[in-house]
C-alpha positions as CSV (number, residue, x, y, z in Angstrom):
1,M,-3.1,-9.4,36.6
2,R,0.2,-9.0,34.7
3,R,-1.4,-10.1,31.5
4,D,-4.2,-7.6,31.9
5,Y,-1.7,-4.8,32.5
6,F,0.2,-5.6,29.3
7,A,-3.0,-6.0,27.3
8,A,-4.2,-2.6,28.6
9,L,-0.8,-1.0,27.9
10,L,-0.8,-2.5,24.3
11,S,-4.3,-1.1,23.8
12,V,-3.3,2.4,25.0
13,T,-0.2,2.3,22.9
14,S,-2.1,1.2,19.8
15,G,-4.7,3.9,20.5
16,L,-2.0,6.5,20.8
17,C,-0.7,5.5,17.4
18,L,-4.2,5.8,15.9
19,L,-4.7,9.1,17.6
20,L,-1.7,10.7,16.3
21,L,-2.2,9.3,12.8
22,S,-5.7,10.8,12.7
23,A,-4.3,14.2,13.9
24,M,-1.8,14.0,11.1
25,A,-4.3,13.6,8.3
26,I,-3.6,17.0,6.9
27,A,0.2,17.1,7.5
28,L,3.0,15.5,5.6
29,P,2.2,12.0,4.4
30,E,5.6,10.9,5.6
31,D,4.7,11.8,9.2
32,A,2.2,9.0,9.4
33,T,5.0,6.5,8.7
34,Q,7.3,7.8,11.4
35,P,7.5,6.3,14.8
36,I,5.6,8.0,17.7
37,E,8.0,9.1,20.3
38,T,7.1,10.2,23.8
39,E,9.3,11.5,26.6
40,S,8.1,12.6,30.1
41,L,9.1,12.7,33.7
42,S,6.0,10.5,34.5
43,S,2.8,9.3,32.8
44,E,-0.7,8.2,33.8
45,L,-3.0,5.8,32.0
46,L,-6.7,6.3,32.9
47,L,-7.9,3.3,31.0
48,E,-11.6,3.6,31.8
49,E,-11.7,7.2,30.8
50,G,-9.6,6.8,27.7
51,I,-7.0,9.3,28.9
52,V,-3.2,9.3,28.8
53,I,-1.4,12.1,30.6
54,Y,2.3,12.8,30.2
55,H,3.9,14.9,33.0
56,G,6.9,17.1,32.6
57,S,7.8,20.6,33.9
58,D,8.3,24.0,32.3
59,A,12.1,23.4,32.5
60,K,11.8,19.8,31.1
61,P,8.5,19.5,29.2
62,A,6.9,16.3,28.2
63,T,7.1,15.6,24.5
64,V,4.9,13.7,22.0
65,S,6.1,13.6,18.5
66,Q,5.6,11.9,15.1
67,G,7.6,13.2,12.1
68,T,7.1,17.0,11.9
69,L,4.4,17.0,14.6
70,V,5.9,17.9,18.0
71,I,3.8,18.8,21.0
72,T,5.5,19.8,24.3
73,G,4.2,21.0,27.7
74,A,4.5,20.6,31.4
75,E,1.4,18.4,30.9
76,I,0.0,16.7,27.8
77,R,-3.4,15.1,28.1
78,I,-4.7,12.9,25.3
79,V,-8.4,11.9,25.3
80,R,-9.8,9.1,23.2
81,K,-13.3,7.7,23.0
82,N,-13.9,4.3,21.3
83,E,-10.4,4.4,19.9
84,V,-11.0,7.8,18.2
85,L,-8.9,10.9,19.2
86,Q,-11.1,13.5,20.8
87,S,-8.4,16.0,21.9
88,V,-4.8,16.7,22.8
89,T,-4.2,19.4,25.3
90,A,-0.8,20.7,26.3
91,S,-0.3,23.2,29.1
92,G,2.9,24.9,30.2
93,K,4.8,28.2,30.3
94,P,4.7,27.8,27.3
95,A,3.2,24.8,25.7
96,R,4.3,24.3,22.1
97,F,3.0,22.8,18.9
98,Q,4.8,22.4,15.6
99,Q,3.9,20.7,12.3
100,Q,4.6,21.0,8.6
101,P,1.3,21.1,6.8
102,A,2.7,20.2,3.3
103,A,6.0,19.6,1.7
104,D,6.0,23.0,0.0
105,Q,5.1,24.9,3.2
106,E,7.2,26.0,6.2
107,L,6.7,24.5,9.7
108,I,3.9,26.0,11.7
109,H,5.0,27.0,15.2
110,A,2.5,27.8,18.0
111,S,2.9,28.5,21.7
112,G,0.8,29.6,24.6
113,E,0.0,28.5,28.1
114,L,-2.8,26.2,26.9
115,I,-2.9,24.5,23.5
116,T,-5.8,22.3,22.5
117,L,-6.2,20.2,19.4
118,D,-9.9,19.4,19.0
119,N,-10.0,16.5,16.5
120,S,-13.8,16.8,15.9
121,T,-13.5,20.5,14.7
122,R,-9.9,20.1,13.5
123,V,-9.1,23.4,15.3
124,L,-5.9,24.1,17.2
125,R,-6.8,26.6,20.0
126,I,-4.0,28.6,21.5
127,E,-4.7,30.5,24.7
128,T,-3.0,32.9,27.1
129,G,0.1,34.5,25.5
130,A,-0.8,32.9,22.1
131,E,1.7,33.0,19.3
132,F,1.5,31.6,15.8
133,N,4.3,31.7,13.2
134,Q,4.7,30.3,9.7
135,A,7.4,31.4,7.3
136,G,8.0,34.7,9.1
137,N,4.3,35.6,9.3
138,T,3.7,36.0,13.0
139,M,0.6,36.6,15.1
140,S,0.3,37.1,18.8
141,A,-2.9,37.6,20.8
142,P,-4.6,36.5,23.9
143,H,-6.4,33.8,21.8
144,I,-5.8,32.2,18.4
145,D,-7.7,29.5,16.6
146,Y,-6.0,27.7,13.7
147,N,-8.1,25.4,11.5
148,L,-5.9,22.5,10.3
149,D,-8.1,21.8,7.3
150,T,-8.5,25.3,5.9
151,R,-5.2,26.6,7.2
152,R,-6.8,29.7,8.5
153,A,-5.9,31.5,11.7
154,N,-8.3,33.8,13.7
155,A,-7.1,35.9,16.6
156,S,-9.0,37.9,19.2
157,G,-7.9,40.5,21.7
158,S,-9.0,40.4,25.3
159,A,-11.8,42.3,27.1
160,D,-9.2,44.3,29.0
161,G,-7.6,45.7,25.9
162,L,-4.8,43.3,25.0
163,P,-4.5,43.6,21.2
164,V,-3.9,41.3,18.3
165,R,-0.4,41.9,16.8
166,M,0.7,40.7,13.4
167,S,4.0,41.0,11.5
168,M,4.6,39.9,7.9
169,P,8.0,39.9,6.1
170,P,8.4,42.3,3.2
171,T,7.7,41.0,-0.3
172,P,11.0,40.3,-2.0
173,G,11.7,42.6,-5.0
174,V,9.1,45.2,-4.0
175,P,10.6,48.6,-3.2
């Protein structure tokens, strides 16, 4: 029984490494060589379903990080199928995501009550109080989708009239 537990734990840990490495394909190359760090108040391994859940709280969120990639939330759920990352979902008030897409670019910061990284579409979906910031360019809306490959963000307001708001810093040297 103990051997099976450790084998399953090793499989999940290896899978988590592969999962984050695949999520990092468009980020800094150095990130993939960094250790994967997790911190949580508790965790669950649902081996048959390919799910790892890290529990924290809004005051002390769970954290999964590798290099510049940092995901925090009251709960972080990682889903794999056949050792391939399907999704990472963080929830909290707020959940947060950060990553540096390239050495010559500033960190991306995103927050909202629900953040989902869908690995098949390579889209980061930020919902409920969504905020996105890179290099002083900010966007807030009820819903924001950010494509990790094309580096494009799309925002939408809500049916009840909540708007999309954007702010961009002034261009240096332009009066």
